[in-house]
C-alpha positions as CSV (number, residue, x, y, z in Angstrom):
1,M,-12.8,14.7,11.1
2,G,-12.8,12.0,8.4
3,L,-10.1,9.5,7.7
4,T,-8.8,11.1,4.7
5,E,-8.9,14.6,6.3
6,W,-6.6,13.2,9.0
7,A,-4.4,11.0,6.7
8,Y,-3.3,13.4,4.1
9,P,-1.7,16.1,6.3
10,L,-0.1,13.4,8.4
11,S,1.5,11.6,5.4
12,E,2.5,15.0,4.0
13,S,4.2,15.9,7.3
14,M,6.1,12.6,7.4
15,L,7.1,12.3,3.7
16,A,6.9,15.6,1.8
17,E,10.0,17.4,3.1
18,P,12.5,14.4,3.8
19,L,11.2,12.2,0.7
20,P,9.4,14.3,-1.8
21,R,9.4,11.5,-4.4
22,R,7.8,9.0,-1.9
23,W,5.3,11.7,-1.1
24,A,4.4,12.1,-4.8
25,H,4.2,8.3,-5.1
26,S,1.8,8.1,-2.0
27,L,-0.5,10.8,-3.6
28,G,-0.6,8.8,-6.7
29,V,-1.5,5.6,-4.8
30,A,-4.3,7.5,-3.1
31,K,-5.6,8.8,-6.4
32,R,-5.6,5.2,-7.8
33,A,-7.3,4.0,-4.7
34,R,-10.0,6.7,-5.2
35,S,-10.6,5.5,-8.8
36,L,-11.5,2.0,-7.3
37,S,-14.3,3.5,-5.1
38,P,-17.0,1.8,-7.3
39,I,-16.0,-1.6,-5.8
40,L,-15.3,-0.4,-2.3
41,G,-18.6,0.9,-1.1
42,Q,-18.2,2.2,2.5
43,D,-14.5,1.2,2.6
44,A,-13.6,3.8,0.0
45,E,-12.4,6.3,2.4
46,L,-10.6,3.7,4.5
47,L,-8.7,2.5,1.5
48,E,-7.8,6.0,0.4
49,A,-6.5,6.8,3.9
50,A,-4.4,3.7,4.0
51,A,-3.1,4.4,0.4
52,V,-1.8,7.9,1.2
53,L,-0.3,6.5,4.4
54,H,1.1,3.2,3.2
55,D,4.7,4.4,2.9
56,V,4.9,6.6,6.1
57,G,7.3,3.9,7.5
58,Y,10.0,5.2,5.1
59,S,10.1,8.5,7.1
60,P,13.4,8.9,8.8
61,S,11.6,9.9,12.1
62,V,10.0,6.5,12.4
63,A,12.1,4.1,10.4
64,T,13.5,1.8,13.1
65,T,13.5,-1.8,11.6
66,Q,14.1,-0.5,8.0
67,F,11.1,-2.4,7.0
68,H,8.6,0.2,6.2
69,P,5.2,-1.6,6.4
70,L,6.1,-2.7,10.0
71,D,7.5,0.7,11.1
72,G,4.7,2.6,9.5
73,A,2.0,0.4,11.0
74,R,3.6,0.7,14.5
75,F,3.9,4.4,14.2
76,L,0.3,4.7,13.2
77,R,-1.0,2.5,16.0
78,N,1.3,3.6,18.8
79,Q,1.8,7.3,18.1
80,E,-1.3,8.3,16.2
81,G,-3.9,5.9,17.5
82,A,-5.0,5.3,14.0
83,D,-8.0,3.3,12.9
84,E,-7.1,-0.3,13.4
85,R,-8.1,-1.3,9.8
86,V,-5.9,1.4,8.4
87,V,-3.1,0.2,10.4
88,R,-3.6,-3.4,9.2
89,L,-3.7,-2.3,5.6
90,V,-0.5,-0.3,6.0
91,A,1.2,-3.2,7.8
92,H,0.3,-5.8,5.0
93,H,0.3,-3.6,1.9
94,S,1.7,-5.1,-1.3
95,C,2.5,-8.6,-0.2
96,A,4.5,-7.3,2.9
97,L,4.5,-10.9,4.4
98,L,6.8,-12.1,1.7
99,E,9.2,-9.1,2.2
100,A,9.0,-9.6,5.9
101,E,10.0,-13.3,5.4
102,E,13.1,-12.1,3.4
103,R,14.0,-9.9,6.3
104,G,13.4,-12.5,9.0
105,L,10.4,-10.4,10.3
106,R,7.5,-12.5,9.1
107,E,6.5,-14.0,12.4
108,E,6.7,-10.5,14.0
109,L,4.5,-8.9,11.4
110,E,1.9,-11.8,11.4
111,T,1.7,-11.8,15.2
112,E,1.4,-8.1,15.6
113,F,-1.0,-7.3,12.9
114,E,-3.9,-9.3,11.5
115,L,-4.8,-9.3,7.8
116,E,-7.6,-7.0,6.6
117,R,-10.3,-8.2,4.3
118,P,-8.9,-9.8,1.0
119,E,-10.7,-7.5,-1.3
120,L,-9.2,-4.4,0.4
121,V,-5.7,-6.0,0.4
122,D,-6.1,-6.5,-3.3
123,A,-7.3,-2.9,-3.9
124,L,-4.3,-1.6,-2.0
125,I,-1.9,-3.9,-3.9
126,V,-3.3,-2.7,-7.3
127,S,-3.2,0.9,-6.2
128,D,0.5,0.8,-5.2
129,M,1.6,-1.6,-8.0
130,T,0.0,0.6,-10.7
131,T,1.7,3.9,-9.5
132,T,5.2,4.9,-10.5
133,P,7.7,6.4,-7.8
134,D,6.6,9.7,-9.3
135,G,3.0,9.2,-8.7
136,K,2.0,8.5,-12.3
137,H,-0.2,5.6,-13.4
138,T,1.6,2.5,-14.8
139,T,1.0,-1.2,-15.4
140,P,1.9,-3.9,-12.8
141,A,4.5,-5.4,-15.2
142,A,6.3,-2.0,-15.7
143,R,6.1,-1.3,-11.9
144,L,7.6,-4.6,-11.1
145,D,10.4,-4.2,-13.6
146,E,11.1,-0.7,-12.2
147,I,11.3,-2.1,-8.7
148,V,13.8,-4.9,-9.7
149,Q,15.9,-2.3,-11.8
150,R,15.9,0.1,-8.9
151,Y,16.9,-2.3,-6.2
152,G,18.6,-5.0,-8.1
153,P,17.4,-8.6,-8.6
154,D,19.4,-10.1,-5.9
155,T,18.6,-7.6,-3.1
156,I,16.0,-8.2,-0.5
157,V,13.5,-6.1,-2.2
158,G,14.4,-7.5,-5.6
159,R,14.0,-11.1,-4.4
160,F,10.8,-10.3,-2.6
161,I,9.0,-8.5,-5.4
162,Q,9.8,-11.2,-7.9
163,R,8.3,-13.8,-5.5
164,A,5.3,-11.4,-5.1
165,A,4.7,-11.0,-8.8
166,P,2.2,-13.9,-9.2
167,E,0.1,-12.6,-6.3
168,I,0.3,-8.9,-7.6
169,Y,-0.9,-10.1,-11.0
170,A,-3.7,-12.2,-9.4
171,A,-4.8,-9.2,-7.3
172,T,-4.9,-7.0,-10.3
173,E,-7.1,-9.5,-12.2
174,R,-9.5,-9.8,-9.3
175,V,-9.8,-6.0,-9.0
176,E,-10.2,-5.7,-12.8
177,R,-13.1,-8.3,-12.7
178,R,-14.8,-6.6,-9.8
179,M,-14.5,-3.2,-11.6
180,A,-15.8,-4.6,-14.8
181,A,-18.8,-6.2,-12.9
182,A,-19.5,-2.8,-11.1
183,A,-19.4,-1.0,-14.5
184,N,-22.0,-3.5,-15.9
185,V,-24.5,-2.9,-13.0
186,Q,-27.4,-0.8,-14.3
187,P,-29.0,1.7,-11.9
188,M,-32.8,1.2,-11.3
């Protein structure tokens, strides 16, 4: 069984019923990840699997620290025996180290889960930060504004996402450059 064949039903079982909007978002993030396949090569399926699973830590059945990247990664590693690279991407998706710092969990996250390759981290950031909570495509600026409005600027998530904004924009620029370069490559 391939990574995506395993990941979609698992994510659905964790999110669809208790958190249907989070499930719609996860499907949208996976669709966006699929659209980046020209720059992902052999890692395209890996990124899509991580994308559809990135928010499983919100599931009430695994949310223990209330920090979804850490809860999701632990669940995938400890209970699902998931591919280590998928686990690392889930653990560190969308600048999670900055949110972990706001929550007093940075050392725990850093110690427990290594970072994945930067180009994959960038691709997952872009996939997540260009997808609305309902799974539709959006811009990073609109997504960041939506997050701040939903949580409030002075909350943990609001503060973290404002701190993460420069890295989110930088990741978007790097991915856009890679996609443009891939589009300009002419087949022989």
